[in-house]
N, CA, C and O of each residue as an XYZ file, in Angstrom:
560
protein
N      -7.959     12.212     18.382
C      -6.747     12.229     17.948
C      -5.726     11.092     17.368
O      -6.056     12.131     16.798
N      -4.836     10.068     16.900
C      -4.873      9.576     16.716
C      -4.183      8.288     17.165
O      -2.971      8.482     17.266
N      -4.560      6.989     17.481
C      -3.961      5.997     18.018
C      -2.526      5.619     17.455
O      -2.284      4.647     16.739
N      -1.505      6.682     17.967
C      -0.273      6.357     17.353
C      -0.236      4.433     17.805
O       0.371      3.851     16.906
N      -0.611      3.664     18.665
C      -0.781      1.781     18.917
C      -0.844      1.221     17.093
O      -0.034      1.015     16.190
N      -2.324      1.157     17.298
C      -3.180      1.284     15.939
C      -1.900      1.438     14.730
O      -1.617      0.371     14.185
N      -1.160      2.591     14.297
C      -0.583      3.009     12.931
C       0.750      2.026     13.635
O       1.426      1.418     12.805
N       0.922      1.952     14.302
C       2.584      1.397     14.178
C       1.942     -0.545     14.246
O       2.502     -1.534     13.775
N       0.959     -0.476     14.814
C       0.623     -2.593     14.622
C       0.188     -2.515     13.476
O       0.717     -3.405     12.809
N      -0.980     -1.508     12.473
C      -0.872     -1.989     11.043
C       0.331     -1.276      9.737
O       0.090     -1.354      8.532
N       1.829     -0.492     10.418
C       3.191     -0.749      9.453
C       3.565     -1.441      9.603
O       4.173     -1.908      8.640
N       3.626     -2.450     11.281
C       3.936     -3.165     11.103
C       3.680     -5.112      9.604
O       4.168     -5.767      8.683
N       2.773     -4.978     10.377
C       1.833     -5.597      8.909
C       2.718     -5.109      7.890
O       3.622     -5.761      7.369
N       2.350     -3.730      7.598
C       2.604     -4.048      5.894
C       3.702     -3.954      6.008
O       4.035     -4.594      5.010
N       4.794     -3.586      6.546
C       6.501     -3.834      6.651
C       6.083     -5.358      6.659
O       6.724     -5.855      5.733
N       5.404     -6.227      7.189
C       5.712     -8.331      7.140
C       5.510     -8.644      5.582
O       6.188     -9.238      4.743
N       4.091     -7.879      5.566
C       3.813     -8.156      3.877
C       4.469     -7.946      2.609
O       4.315     -8.283      1.435
N       5.463     -7.081      3.488
C       6.296     -6.427      1.741
C       7.767     -7.494      1.695
O       8.402     -8.059      0.804
N       7.894     -7.343      3.751
C       9.020     -8.903      3.425
C       8.746    -10.023      2.624
O       9.538    -10.749      2.023
N       7.380    -10.074      2.703
C       6.948    -11.347      1.913
C       6.979    -11.576      0.514
O       7.062    -12.536     -0.252
N       6.867    -10.152      0.455
C       6.645     -9.456     -0.931
C       7.996     -9.736     -1.977
O       8.188    -10.070     -3.146
N       8.585     -9.467     -1.076
C      10.643     -9.533     -1.512
C      11.154    -10.498     -1.128
O      12.345    -10.429     -1.431
N      10.869    -11.678     -0.453
C      11.143    -12.716     -0.584
C      10.741    -14.009     -1.938
O      11.084    -15.172     -2.153
N       9.579    -12.704     -2.803
C       9.115    -14.000     -3.066
C       9.541    -13.723     -4.935
O       9.573    -14.490     -5.897
N       9.855    -12.011     -4.740
C       9.417    -12.142     -6.341
C      11.089    -11.818     -5.631
O      11.100    -10.932     -4.776
N      12.309    -12.422     -5.921
C      13.831    -12.001     -6.354
C      13.437    -13.338     -7.351
O      14.072    -14.202     -6.746
N      12.709    -14.147     -8.642
C      13.298    -14.675     -9.572
C      12.864    -13.667    -10.347
O      12.246    -12.623    -10.139
N      13.659    -14.600    -11.978
C      13.442    -13.552    -12.378
C      12.377    -13.915    -13.700
O      12.123    -15.065    -14.058
N      11.843    -12.718    -14.307
C      10.365    -13.878    -15.079
C      10.371    -14.319    -16.099
O       9.939    -13.659    -17.044
N      10.763    -15.333    -16.234
C      10.750    -16.241    -16.726
C      10.112    -18.169    -15.297
O       9.455    -19.205    -15.402
N      10.814    -17.535    -14.406
C      10.169    -18.150    -13.469
C       8.964    -18.448    -12.922
O       8.196    -19.410    -12.916
N       9.051    -16.519    -12.116
C       8.301    -16.171    -12.057
C       6.389    -16.518    -12.582
O       5.356    -16.577    -11.915
N       6.701    -16.685    -14.153
C       5.119    -16.852    -15.169
C       4.861    -18.216    -14.453
O       3.718    -18.397    -14.034
N       5.744    -19.145    -14.275
C       5.890    -20.572    -13.984
C       5.403    -21.270    -12.204
O       4.907    -22.304    -11.757
N       5.913    -19.979    -11.677
C       5.336    -20.725    -10.353
C       4.062    -19.706     -9.534
O       4.143    -18.675     -8.866
N       2.735    -20.695    -10.031
C       1.808    -20.158     -9.498
C       1.507    -19.586     -7.361
O       0.734    -18.794     -6.822
N       2.330    -20.296     -6.961
C       3.018    -19.989     -5.683
C       2.999    -18.747     -4.466
O       2.389    -18.368     -3.466
N       4.587    -18.314     -5.701
C       4.802    -17.161     -5.601
C       3.891    -15.930     -6.620
O       4.260    -14.755     -6.644
N       3.023    -16.288     -7.192
C       2.481    -15.588     -8.286
C       1.273    -14.891     -6.874
O       1.134    -13.765     -6.397
N       0.562    -16.302     -6.591
C      -0.241    -15.749     -5.841
C      -0.175    -14.909     -3.636
O      -0.646    -14.168     -2.772
N       0.986    -16.068     -4.122
C       1.868    -14.976     -2.550
C       1.868    -14.130     -2.703
O       1.166    -13.435     -1.969
N       2.691    -13.456     -3.836
C       2.841    -11.758     -4.229
C       1.689    -10.462     -4.453
O       1.670     -9.244     -4.270
N       0.619    -11.680     -5.039
C      -0.373    -10.969     -5.292
C      -1.537    -10.732     -3.524
O      -2.139     -9.728     -3.144
N      -1.428    -12.090     -2.882
C      -2.136    -11.579     -1.819
C      -1.573    -10.863     -1.045
O      -2.193    -10.020     -0.397
N       0.265    -11.115     -0.899
C       0.748     -9.806      0.980
C       0.707     -8.331      0.070
O       0.939     -7.349      0.775
N       0.360     -7.937     -1.862
C       0.847     -6.504     -1.613
C      -0.887     -7.087     -2.016
O      -1.154     -7.075     -3.217
N      -1.654     -7.420     -1.352
C      -3.187     -6.644     -1.560
C      -3.995     -6.535     -0.139
O      -5.064     -6.026      0.197
N      -2.641     -7.488      0.736
C      -3.272     -6.775      2.391
C      -2.015     -6.102      3.254
O      -2.084     -5.855      4.458
N      -0.244     -5.723      1.967
C       0.028     -4.172      2.350
C      -0.720     -3.042      2.139
O      -0.665     -2.205      3.040
N      -1.362     -2.814      1.247
C      -1.454     -2.079      0.094
C      -3.430     -1.480      1.255
O      -3.888     -0.339      1.324
N      -4.102     -2.929      1.979
C      -4.448     -2.154      2.467
C      -4.724     -2.343      3.481
O      -5.874     -2.466      3.903
N      -3.429     -2.426      4.273
C      -2.931     -2.135      6.090
C      -2.474     -0.357      5.677
O      -2.418      0.506      6.553
N      -2.209     -0.101      4.323
C      -1.933      0.999      4.105
C      -3.096      2.617      4.234
O      -2.803      3.723      4.688
N      -4.537      2.081      3.576
C      -5.496      2.574      2.960
C      -5.761      2.865      5.171
O      -5.827      3.931      5.785
N      -5.846      1.240      5.775
C      -6.673      1.543      6.448
C      -6.128      2.653      7.758
O      -6.935      3.208      8.504
N      -4.695      2.829      7.853
C      -4.241      3.623      8.080
C      -4.320      5.116      7.630
O      -4.111      6.068      8.382
N      -4.673      5.207      6.200
C      -4.994      6.359      6.306
C      -6.431      6.651      7.018
O      -6.589      7.398      7.983
N      -7.262      6.045      6.468
C      -8.636      5.446      7.502
C      -8.688      6.344      8.843
O      -9.212      7.444      9.019
N      -8.051      5.603      9.633
C      -7.681      6.263     10.586
C      -7.623      7.771     11.418
O      -7.972      8.410     12.411
N      -6.751      7.758      9.920
C      -5.834      8.813     11.025
C      -7.029     10.257     10.653
O      -7.176     11.257     11.356
N      -7.941      9.850      8.995
C      -8.802     11.429      8.753
C     -10.090     11.176      9.346
O     -11.052     11.941      9.272
N     -10.056      9.775     10.094
C     -11.395      9.969     11.704
C     -10.914     11.009     12.554
O     -11.177     12.155     12.918
N      -9.948      9.927     12.731
C      -9.694     10.308     14.332
C      -8.787     12.600     14.392
O      -8.846     13.490     15.241
N      -8.171     12.503     13.071
C      -8.354     14.033     13.001
C      -9.548     14.462     12.713
O      -9.756     15.379     13.508
N     -10.532     14.322     11.979
C     -11.154     14.866     11.586
C     -11.206     15.906     10.444
O     -11.874     16.935     10.330
N     -10.262     15.300      9.602
C     -10.367     15.965      8.078
C     -10.927     15.675      6.671
O     -10.411     15.744      5.556
N     -12.069     15.352      7.067
C     -13.333     15.064      6.196
C     -13.409     13.631      6.189
O     -12.789     12.697      6.699
N     -15.059     13.903      4.910
C     -15.323     12.432      4.592
C     -15.088     12.367      2.883
O     -15.530     13.123      2.019
N     -14.337     11.326      2.775
C     -13.694     10.436      1.895
C     -14.002     10.301      1.002
O     -14.436      9.152      1.092
N     -14.320     10.895     -0.955
C     -15.530      9.884     -1.362
C     -15.769      8.373     -2.325
O     -16.702      7.802     -2.890
N     -13.851      8.104     -2.029
C     -13.179      6.894     -2.812
C     -12.825      6.603     -1.164
O     -13.076      7.172     -0.101
N     -12.101      5.389     -1.589
C     -10.495      4.772     -1.177
C      -9.289      5.579     -1.493
O      -8.443      5.771     -0.620
N      -9.120      6.209     -3.054
C      -8.009      6.687     -2.786
C      -7.595      8.114     -2.923
O      -6.563      8.730     -3.190
N      -9.731      8.567     -2.415
C      -9.772     10.066     -2.245
C      -8.808     10.120     -0.521
O      -7.928     10.980     -0.550
N      -8.880      9.496      0.577
C      -8.171      9.586      0.839
C      -6.958      9.882      0.922
O      -6.623     10.176      2.069
N      -6.014      9.931      0.028
C      -4.782      9.982      0.701
C      -3.866     11.961     -0.404
O      -2.868     12.668     -0.544
N      -5.578     11.701     -0.862
C      -5.895     13.215     -1.372
C      -5.481     14.170     -0.571
O      -4.618     15.040     -0.692
N      -6.518     13.768      0.607
C      -6.897     14.807      1.771
C      -5.747     14.495      3.077
O      -5.608     15.227      4.057
N      -4.707     12.760      2.709
C      -4.034     13.175      3.666
C      -2.767     14.239      2.923
O      -1.843     14.801      3.512
N      -3.058     14.271      1.640
C      -1.608     15.560      1.095
C      -2.535     16.533      1.501
O      -2.332     16.787      2.688
N      -3.300     17.074      1.121
C      -4.122     18.599      1.148
C      -3.704     18.504      3.420
O      -3.706     19.650      3.871
N      -3.505     17.727      4.213
C      -3.081     18.530      5.379
C      -1.947     18.360      5.384
O      -1.777     18.259      6.600
N      -0.875     18.229      4.903
C       0.691     17.818      4.706
C       1.178     16.564      5.350
O       2.355     16.423      5.680
N       0.070     15.466      5.561
C       1.177     14.289      5.123
C       1.965     13.676      4.483
O       3.057     13.126      4.632
N       1.056     13.899      3.543
C       2.463     13.031      2.095
C       2.058     14.673      0.620
O       1.147     15.481      0.446
N       3.598     14.291     -0.159
C       4.019     15.408     -0.847
C       2.819     14.650     -2.096
O       2.342     13.522     -1.975
N       2.612     15.352     -2.933
C       1.589     15.227     -4.587
C       1.690     14.060     -5.383
O       0.829     13.345     -5.895
N       2.918     14.022     -5.375
C       3.902     12.628     -6.270
C       3.282     11.715     -4.933
O       2.197     11.184     -5.174
N       3.775     11.506     -3.734
C       3.609     10.182     -3.169
C       2.102      9.556     -2.854
O       1.899      8.360     -2.645
N       0.608     11.075     -2.863
C      -0.381     11.182     -2.877
C      -0.914     10.200     -4.382
O      -1.629      9.203     -4.283
N      -0.519     10.607     -5.376
C      -0.837     10.095     -6.869
C      -0.243      8.863     -6.681
O      -0.818      7.838     -7.047
N       1.320      8.834     -5.919
C       1.518      6.657     -6.077
C       0.092      5.878     -5.139
O      -0.696      4.983     -5.446
N       0.207      6.459     -4.294
C      -0.873      5.762     -2.866
C      -2.121      5.626     -3.731
O      -2.854      4.855     -3.111
N      -2.831      6.071     -5.076
C      -3.359      6.518     -5.744
C      -3.748      4.847     -6.516
O      -4.680      4.045     -6.586
N      -2.847      4.960     -6.817
C      -2.509      4.130     -8.203
C      -2.312      2.554     -7.459
O      -2.510      1.539     -8.126
N      -1.869      2.482     -5.896
C      -1.709      1.564     -5.012
C      -2.515      0.820     -5.273
O      -2.536     -0.230     -5.914
N      -4.049      2.063     -4.134
C      -5.656      1.447     -4.449
C      -6.433      0.848     -5.291
O      -7.406      0.108     -5.142
N      -5.506      1.541     -6.829
C      -6.193      1.008     -7.891
C      -5.915     -0.360     -7.901
O      -6.589     -1.383     -7.788
N      -4.574     -0.061     -8.091
C      -4.034     -1.856     -8.275
C      -4.877     -3.077     -7.447
O      -5.417     -4.091     -7.889
N      -4.726     -2.385     -5.603
C      -5.173     -3.792     -4.632
C      -6.502     -4.003     -5.388
O      -6.977     -5.131     -5.264
N      -7.294     -2.993     -6.263
C      -8.949     -2.746     -6.220
C      -8.828     -4.058     -7.018
O      -9.456     -5.052     -6.654
N      -7.607     -4.085     -8.676
C      -8.069     -4.918     -9.682
C      -7.892     -6.805     -8.326
O      -8.707     -7.723     -8.406
N      -6.720     -6.811     -7.362
C      -6.608     -8.081     -6.781
C      -7.195     -8.589     -6.334
O      -7.348     -9.777     -6.617
N      -7.814     -8.031     -5.451
C      -9.300     -7.892     -4.681
C     -10.776     -8.733     -5.974
O     -11.243     -9.864     -6.108
N     -11.021     -7.287     -6.692
C     -11.948     -7.250     -6.762
C     -12.098     -7.959     -8.416
O     -13.229     -7.879     -8.897
N     -10.518     -8.944     -9.672
C     -10.414     -9.174    -10.264
C     -10.942     -8.957    -11.024
O     -11.599     -9.821    -11.605
N     -10.924     -8.071    -11.288
C     -11.939     -6.723    -13.154
C     -11.583     -7.080    -13.662
O     -12.489     -7.605    -14.309
N     -10.596     -7.379    -14.136
C      -9.630     -8.468    -15.522
C      -8.926     -9.880    -14.661
O      -8.890    -10.252    -13.489
N      -8.410    -10.393    -15.990
C      -7.357    -10.876    -15.172
C      -5.890    -10.063    -14.910
O      -5.279     -9.327    -15.684
N      -5.665    -10.342    -13.975
C      -4.602     -9.835    -13.959
C      -2.883    -10.020    -14.234
O      -2.021    -10.811    -13.853
N      -2.929     -8.932    -15.030
C      -1.439     -9.269    -16.129
C      -0.212     -9.627    -14.769
O       0.417     -8.718    -14.226
N      -0.083    -10.820    -14.464
C       1.006    -11.221    -14.399
C       2.432    -10.636    -14.062
O       3.082    -10.723    -13.020
N       2.900     -9.641    -15.978
C       4.322     -9.050    -15.423
C       3.679     -7.683    -14.754
O       3.520     -7.791    -13.538
N       3.440     -6.924    -15.094
C       2.939     -6.202    -13.947
C       2.877     -6.594    -12.298
O       3.369     -6.162    -11.256
N       2.064     -7.563    -12.669
C       3.028     -7.761    -10.603
C       3.763     -8.381    -10.096
O       3.835     -8.507     -8.874
N       4.504     -8.930    -10.938
C       6.221     -8.867    -10.999
C       6.686     -7.633    -11.409
O       7.895     -7.858    -11.454
N       6.528     -6.370    -11.770
C       6.989     -5.670    -12.015
C       6.952     -4.104    -10.459
O       7.701     -3.209    -10.065
N       5.352     -4.758    -10.069
C       4.743     -3.720     -9.622
C       5.754     -4.395     -7.886
O       6.187     -3.794     -6.903
N       5.748     -5.247     -8.123
C       6.613     -5.859     -6.908
C       8.114     -5.669     -6.482
O       8.686     -5.503     -5.404
N       8.432     -5.748     -7.555
C       9.978     -5.381     -7.548
C      11.180     -3.361     -7.544
O      12.204     -2.729     -7.286
N       9.063     -3.466     -8.360
C       9.539     -1.441     -8.142
C       8.636     -0.604     -7.469
O       8.775      0.609     -7.308
N       7.275     -1.623     -6.904
C       6.689      0.221     -6.471
C       6.108     -0.632     -5.084
O       5.150     -0.107     -4.516
N       6.571     -1.741     -4.596
C       6.738     -1.658     -3.090
C       7.547     -1.082     -1.737
O       7.598     -1.352     -0.537
N       8.027     -0.315     -2.479
C       8.547      0.807     -1.733
C       7.878      2.263     -1.817
O       7.988      3.247     -1.086
N       7.254      2.061     -2.809
C       6.299      3.371     -2.096
C       5.714      3.105     -0.455
O       5.768      3.752      0.591
N       5.253      2.049     -0.789
C       4.420      1.936      0.945
C       4.763      1.760      1.645
O       3.961      1.524      2.549
N       6.560      1.664      2.071
C       7.558      2.315      2.691
C       7.699      3.666      3.042
O       7.828      4.029      4.211
N       7.679      4.394      2.118
C       7.350      5.676      2.017
C       6.136      6.041      2.375
O       6.169      7.238      2.657
N       5.370      5.720      2.468
C       4.102      6.986      3.099
C       4.089      5.836      4.217
O       2.965      5.518      4.605
N       4.992      5.284      4.689
C       4.886      5.404      6.225
C       5.473      6.224      7.280
O       5.206      6.732      8.369
N       6.722      6.059      6.127
C       7.383      7.380      7.253
C       7.650      8.411      7.049
O       8.546      9.080      7.565
N       6.379      8.891      5.700
C       5.837     10.121      5.753
C       5.076     10.708      6.708
O       5.357     11.665      7.429
N       3.552      9.698      6.624
C       2.684      9.348      8.054
C       3.848      9.494      9.655
O       3.531      9.574     10.841
N       4.528      9.486      9.324
C       5.736      8.454     10.897
C       6.209      9.691     11.228
O       6.632     10.117     12.303
N       6.074     10.243     10.094
C       6.921     11.583      9.702
C       5.595     13.292     10.431
O       6.107     14.411     10.459
N       4.646     13.182     10.720
C       3.579     13.867     10.544
C       3.353     13.723     11.903
O       3.060     14.563     12.754
N       3.564     12.336     11.987
C       2.625     12.693     13.504
C       4.002     12.117     14.605
O       3.843     11.517     15.668
N       5.196     12.469     14.037
C       6.289     12.725     15.247
C       6.689     10.772     16.047
O       6.947     10.446     17.206
N       6.551      9.873     14.691
C       6.678      9.092     15.139
C       8.068      8.792     14.638
O       8.681      7.771     14.948
N       8.475      9.625     13.941
C       9.839      9.280     13.501
C      11.046      8.977     14.121
O      12.042      8.724     13.443
């Protein structure tokens, strides 16, 4: 059985990190490109927000006995197959995991323009994810 208190705690963390992202992403691109503190704050909070979404997915999959994902991204497809997420949202969450991997492991130098765009346009995907999970778990 899913521990709803754990889900709520993780969701609260996601929302706090998103608030920090939004507070720092209000600058235009030129300002953003000159401000290392702003860049690092957004990258750090993006990493943690996505990680908490991944933690929620792992908890649900484990506690509901939905299978064993072969990768972090696959967790969101398992949630899709079990009625938690739409196909479109599952795809966006898999992309978020890929972006998180770039942030954490620095496979390549982070494209700062992409980071700025993600902060402006993609953090709402995480809120949509939380809403879908809450709805499926009867927490909405």
